[in-house]
N, C-alpha and C positions, 0 to 999 in steps of 0.2 A: 253417561252424564258425568261431567268432571266436577271435582271439588277443588276450588281454587285456593292455593296457599296465599297468605297475605302478600308475599313478595311478588305475586303475579299481577298485583293491582298497582296502578300508578299513584304517586303521592298526590294529595288533593288539598284544597284550601277551605278553611272554615271562615264563614262570614256571619256576623251576628248584628241584629238590629235591636236597640233598646226600645222601650215603650215610647220614649220621647221622639223616636224617629231617626236619631243619629245612627250612622252606619259605621261600624268598625270592622277591620279585617285583622285576623291573627291566626297563627298556626295553632292547631289543636294540641292538647297535651300529648305527651309521648305514649300514654296508655291507650289512646284512640287508634283503632286499626287504620292503616294507611289508605284503605280504600274508601273511607268515608269523607265526603265533602258536604259542607253545609252552607246554605244561603238563606237570606231573610225570607220569611213567609208571613202570610196574614195571621190573624189571631188564631190561637189554638182552638181546635174543635173537639167535641166529645168523641169517644172511641167509635170507630165505624168499620164496616167490612171492607176487604180489599176490593179495589175497582175491578170491573170485569175486564177480560182480555181485550186488547185493541180499544181501550177506552180513549176518550177524546184527548187529542194531543200526542198520543203514541203513534208511531209509524210502523208499518210492516218491516220486519227485520231485513227482508230482501232489499229494502231501500238503501241499506248501508253495505250491501254486498257487492263485491267486484264482479260476481258471476250472475248475470241476469237470469230470471226465470225463463224456462223454455216457452216457445210459442205453443199455445194450446187451442185446439179446434173444438171450442165449446162456447155456448152462449154466456156462461158465467162460471167461475171456479174460484176456489180458495184452498190454501194449504196451511195447516196449523201444526205447530209443535205442541203436542198434548201435555208434555211434562211442564211447560211454562205457561201454556194457554195463549201463547203469542201467535199472531198471524205472520207467516213467513212471506207470503205473497198472495195477491188476489187480482181478479178481473171481474168487475161488475158485482162485487160481493153483496151489495144492498139492493140490487135489482129484484123486483118482485117476479117470481117465477112459479110455474106449476110444479109441485113436488112429485106428482105421480106416486109410486109406491114407496118413495122415501118417507112419505107420511107415516109409514108403519114403524119408523124409528120412534116417533112420539107415542104411537099406540102401544108399542112394547114398553116404553118408559113408564107410562101410566099403569100398565099391567104389572110391571116389576115393582112399582111403588106398592100396589095392592098386595103383592106377594110378601114384600118386606114387612108390611103392616098386618100380616096374617088375615087379611080380608079374603084371600084366596090361598089355596094350596095347590102344589103341582099335581097331586093325585086326585084332586077334586073333579068330579064328572060335571060337565057343562051341558045343559039342554041345547039343542040346535033348533032355532026358530025357522019358520018358513022364510022370513026376511034374510036370515043368514044363508040358508040353503040356496035361495034364488039369486043371491048377489052375483053379478056378472064378472067378467075379467078372469084373471088367473085364479085358480081354485085348488083347494086341498081335497075337495070331494067329500066333505062331511055330509051326513044325511040325518034327517029328522028321525027320532026314536032310536038312533044308533049311538051308544055311549061314546063320548070322547073326553079325554082329560085336558086339563089346562096345559100340562106338559106337551101333549100331542099338538094342541092348538098353537102353542108357542113355536114349535117346529114347523107346523103348517104355515104360519104367518111369516116366519123369518126365513126359513130355508126355501119353501116352496112359493113364498109371496102370495099365499092364499087370501083373497078378499073375503071368502066365506069364513075362514078362520078368524080374520081380524074383526068381523062383525060379531061373531059368536063370543069372542073375548070382550069386546066392547059392551055387549049386553050383559055379560057376567059381571062386569065391574060397575057399569053405570045404569043398568036396567034397560036402557035403550041406546041406539047408536047416537041419537041426538044429544042425550044427556052426557054421554061419554065424550062427544066432541066439545062440550062445555068444559069438561075436566081437562081435555087436551089444551084448550085455550088458556085456562087458568095456569097450567104448567108452563106454557109458552111465555106468558107474561112474567111469571115468577123467575124464569131463567133468563129474561132479558131479550127474548126473541121479538124484536121490534117491528119486523116486517112480515109477521106470520099470522095467518088466521085459518083455522081448520073448520071444515064443514062436515067431514066424515072420518071414519077410521081407516079407510082403504087407500085413498088417494085418487079415487075415480074423479074425473073432471067435474069441476064446479067453478063458475066465475069468481066466487068469493074464497076459494080454497087456494091460498097462496103462501109462499115463504120466500127466503133468500138463501144463498149459499152460506153467508155468514151465520144466519140463524141455524141452519142445518149443522154447521160445524160446532156451534155452541152446544146444541142438543146432543150431538153424537159424542162429543168429548165428555159431557156430563153423564151420559148413559154408561160410558166406559168406566168412569171413576166412581159413579154412584152405585152401580149395579154389577160389580165384577163377578159375582157368583152366577149371573145369568148370561155373561158375555159369550160363553162357549157356544151358544146357538149359532152365532154369526160365522164361525169357522167350519160349521158342519157342512159337508159337501153334498149330502143327499138325505132324503127322508122318504120312507115308504109308509103310506096310509091307505087303507081300503084296497090293498093289493096293487097300488099304483106308486111307482118310484119316480120321484122327480129330483133332478139335480139342482144345486144352488146355482143361480145365474151369474154369480160373481166369478168371472174367469180368472181373476188374479189369485184366487185360492189354489189354482193349479199352476199358474205361471210363476209365482214367487213364493217360496216357503216362509218368508217373513210376514206375509199378509195373513191376518187372522180375522178379517171382517171387511165391510159391514153389510151394505144393502144396495140392491139395484132398484131402478124404477124406469118405467117406460109407458108413455101414451103417445098417440100420434101428435098431439099438440105440445107435449112436454119434451119430446125427443128421448134420447137414451141418457139416463142419469146414473150416477154411481157415487156412493160414499165408500171410500176404502181407507183402511188403516193397516199399518205394519209396525212391527217392533224389531229393531236391530240393535243389539247390545242392550242398553237400558234406556234407549230413546224410543218414543212412540210418535209417529207422524200420522196426521189424518188429512185426507184430501176429499174435497167435494167437487164434482163436475156435473153440470147439467146442460141439456140441450145439444148433445152430440148427435151424429147422424147414424150410428150403428152400435151394436154391442162391442164390436172389435175396437172401434174408436174410443169409446168411453174407458175401456180397459187400458189401451195403449197410452192415452193421454194421462190417465191417472198414474200409471207406472212411471211415466216421464217425471211427474211432479214428486212422486215418492223418492225416486233416485236422486233427483236434484237436491231435495231437502236433506237427505242423509249424507250426501257427498260434500255439501257446501256449508253446513252449519254444525255447530256444537251446542250442547246445553250445559251450562255451568251452574253450580249450586253455591249460594251465598247465605250468610247469616244462619248457618246451622249450629249445632252444639259446639263445634270446634272454633267458632268465630264469635267472640263477644260483641255486644252492641257498642254504640257510640257513647263515650263519656260526656255528660253535660253537667254544668254547674247548676245546683239547686239553691235557692235562697229561702230563708226563713223555715228551713226543715231540720229534721233530726240527722240528716246526712248532707254532706256538701256536694256530693256528685250522684248522678243516677245514670244507668245505662238505657239508651234508647235504641230501638230497632224495629223492623217489621214484626207483626204478630206471629208469623210463621217463617220457616226457611223459604228462601226465594230461589226459584229456578229461572234462569234467563237464557234465551236462545240468542246466539251471536254468530256472525259469519266466522267460518273456520279460520283460526289464526289471529282473531281480533279480541280474544278474551282479555288480554292484558291492557287493552285500550278502554275497557268498560269503566265508566265513572259513575258511582252512586253519589247523588247530590241530595243532602238533607235540607229541607226547608221548614223552619219553625220560628216562632216568635221567641224573643228573649226579653226579660228574664223569665225562667221557670221558677214559679213560686209555689212552695208546698201549702197544703197537702197535695200529693200526687198519687193517684190510684194505679195499681198494676193494670196494664192494658189500656190506660187512658191515652187517647190520641193527642199528640202535641204538634203535629205537622205531617209532612209527607216526605217520601224518599223516592226520588226519580233516578232511573238508571239511563244514562246517556252514552251514546257512541257517535263520534264524529259530529257532536253538537246536536244530535237528534234524540228525542226521548223514546226509549223502547218500552218502558214500563214504569208505572207509578204505584207505590205501595204506601199504606199508612205508616207513620212513624209513632210508635207507642212506647209508653214507660214499661220497662221490664220488671222493675221491683218497686213496690209502694214506698213512698217517703212521707212520714207523718209530719205534721206541723210542729215546729219547735215551741218551747215555752216563751214567755214574754221577753226575758232577757236575751235569749238567742235571736229572737226576731229583731229586737232593737239593735243588736250588734250587726246583723246583716243589713239592716236599713242604713246604718252609718257607712258600712263598707260600700254599699251601692252608690252613695253620694260621690265616692272617690273613684268609682270604676270609669 
């Protein structure tokens, strides 16, 4: 991932709109970074969280790339740059599809939440119910009255894709698989998975058990970032339990050393599915393919997308500690200027060689009138390339500005009459 020096960014234009609605155009002060552009925006809003990746108005980064995505033999697919959260390319990303055992990514996410919250421990022994023992499909081969730990069940669920392990973990966390499914749906809603509904912890077929590749990408990237201490399970190549050794079904773990996860899925109705992720350098790419015709096809098509993504895109970092925010005039405050910027450093995926053409465009109302609180949102910051919006971030106040005394406010009021 690259850190762009100021000189790598094109000069930009600052446009302001007064409350009266008059529009003025002027160059920013010399102290403003040359990569910041500002345009008029609606009224300032209170502080808010950054929008989700691929929010409304943003286009996949592949849309501004000269190298098109490869043709993929799958019902639906998506490829995401995990560092930035941006979609690079997709086909039918919001189509409702059967997730099969990709369901277990959410099962693991909820279990990892419980582990982080100390409601479970890895060493804890979990009772095996008859329901868990009798669950069909792929199995870890747990048995009633035989002790099994949460750590063993995690390996059975993730490495062996054991449905029995998934149910046992669901019962340990939720009391029953049905109650656990409710927790899964709560997490799906919280994460913004708009086309997802879970009926079980395994992915066994159910007419109401559906998701989309976009939702699976959101979930998988959040598992990687929210639970790094447990991600090691996904690169484990085999696991032995009850004297039975089973390999991880993700062929890419053997085919490409940069691949370190994540999960396979298959039913007759869903076809062969795979969420895969790889790290090369300091970039992580995640691919979801569903509805392929074989284990070999899902691996081959996923590797195509991984290679295309690493070869044709860069991830650049903006607004980190080395880059100050945008200087903006403040009225009726104890300071005349305040710095504005996104609440956190921003990583942006761009086609290789196009980093210098990236244009951040700030949109906010003018004038800014004190008091201003640190972190207060006063607009938005759009990142555009070739006239298309790749990402939108909140524009917030970086340092608080208190209201000036009566005399200072009166002076600024007079000055504004002549602006």
